[in-house]
C-alpha positions as CSV (number, residue, x, y, z in Angstrom):
1,M,27.4,32.9,-74.6
2,K,28.8,33.3,-71.0
3,I,29.3,30.6,-68.7
4,N,30.2,30.7,-65.0
5,S,31.3,27.7,-63.0
6,Y,32.3,27.8,-59.8
7,V,32.2,25.6,-56.3
8,K,29.7,26.9,-54.0
9,S,29.0,25.5,-50.2
10,F,25.7,24.7,-48.8
11,D,25.1,23.1,-45.6
12,G,28.8,22.5,-45.0
13,R,29.0,20.5,-48.8
14,D,30.3,21.7,-51.7
15,Y,28.9,21.5,-55.0
16,K,30.1,22.7,-58.2
17,C,27.7,25.1,-59.8
18,S,27.5,26.1,-63.0
19,E,25.2,29.2,-65.1
20,I,25.1,29.0,-68.7
21,Y,23.6,32.4,-70.2
22,L,21.4,31.7,-73.1
23,P,19.2,34.3,-75.0
24,K,16.1,34.8,-72.5
25,T,17.1,32.1,-70.4
26,T,19.6,30.8,-67.8
27,L,20.5,27.3,-67.4
28,L,21.2,26.7,-63.9
29,I,22.9,23.5,-62.5
30,I,24.1,22.2,-58.9
31,A,26.3,19.1,-59.4
32,T,27.8,16.4,-57.3
33,D,30.4,13.3,-58.2
34,K,27.1,11.3,-58.5
35,G,24.4,13.6,-60.3
36,F,23.1,16.7,-60.8
37,V,19.9,19.1,-60.4
38,M,18.8,21.5,-62.6
39,C,16.7,24.3,-63.6
40,G,13.5,23.7,-65.7
41,A,15.0,25.1,-68.7
42,L,16.3,21.2,-69.5
43,D,14.1,18.2,-69.5
44,T,14.8,15.1,-67.1
45,D,12.4,12.9,-69.3
46,I,15.5,11.6,-71.7
47,Y,17.3,10.4,-68.7
48,S,14.3,7.7,-68.1
49,S,14.1,6.9,-71.8
50,P,14.9,3.2,-72.6
51,K,18.2,4.3,-74.4
52,M,19.4,6.3,-71.3
53,V,18.1,4.4,-68.4
54,E,20.9,1.8,-68.1
55,R,23.2,4.5,-67.7
56,K,21.4,5.3,-64.2
57,V,21.9,9.1,-64.6
58,Y,21.0,10.7,-61.3
59,C,19.0,14.2,-62.3
60,A,16.1,16.5,-61.0
61,K,14.8,19.6,-61.7
62,A,13.3,22.7,-60.2
63,I,11.1,25.2,-62.2
64,G,10.6,28.8,-61.5
65,V,14.1,29.3,-60.3
66,K,16.5,32.4,-61.1
67,N,19.9,31.8,-59.6
68,I,21.8,29.0,-57.7
69,D,20.7,29.9,-54.3
70,E,17.0,29.6,-55.5
71,L,17.4,26.4,-57.0
72,Y,19.3,25.1,-54.4
73,N,16.1,25.8,-51.9
74,A,13.6,24.9,-54.5
75,R,11.3,22.0,-54.8
76,V,11.8,18.7,-57.1
77,A,9.4,18.9,-60.0
78,S,10.4,16.2,-61.9
79,A,13.5,13.7,-61.8
80,S,15.4,10.6,-63.7
81,L,13.8,6.9,-63.0
82,A,17.3,6.3,-61.4
83,F,16.9,9.3,-58.8
84,Y,13.4,8.3,-58.1
85,E,15.1,4.9,-57.2
86,L,17.2,6.0,-54.8
87,G,14.5,7.1,-52.7
88,L,13.8,10.9,-54.2
89,K,10.1,12.2,-54.5
90,D,8.5,14.9,-56.4
91,G,8.0,18.0,-53.8
92,M,11.1,17.2,-52.1
93,E,13.6,19.7,-51.5
94,I,16.2,20.0,-53.7
95,K,18.9,20.3,-50.9
96,E,17.6,17.4,-49.4
97,A,17.4,15.6,-52.8
98,L,21.2,16.7,-53.0
99,T,22.2,14.5,-49.8
100,L,21.2,11.3,-51.9
101,I,23.8,11.7,-54.2
């Protein structure tokens, strides 16, 4: 398994980015100090479960993206309850969602 982690600047703000190469897919993550967005390889519902909701994990996902640039320019498909409470909406641009965290 290959993992690339690096800092990338978008619109004047630095983000921690990770690309995790798995069999037949790549997990993509853009993170801030408060939360993260990811590709559709993982599920956001776990962070809204009763055992996890008290942790207030801010995460969202986009689907159909192949690289970090596409993830940044995609739209939110789903998110954790905590992220919705910050004002996030399904369909919002990921780049806008990242400004909330």
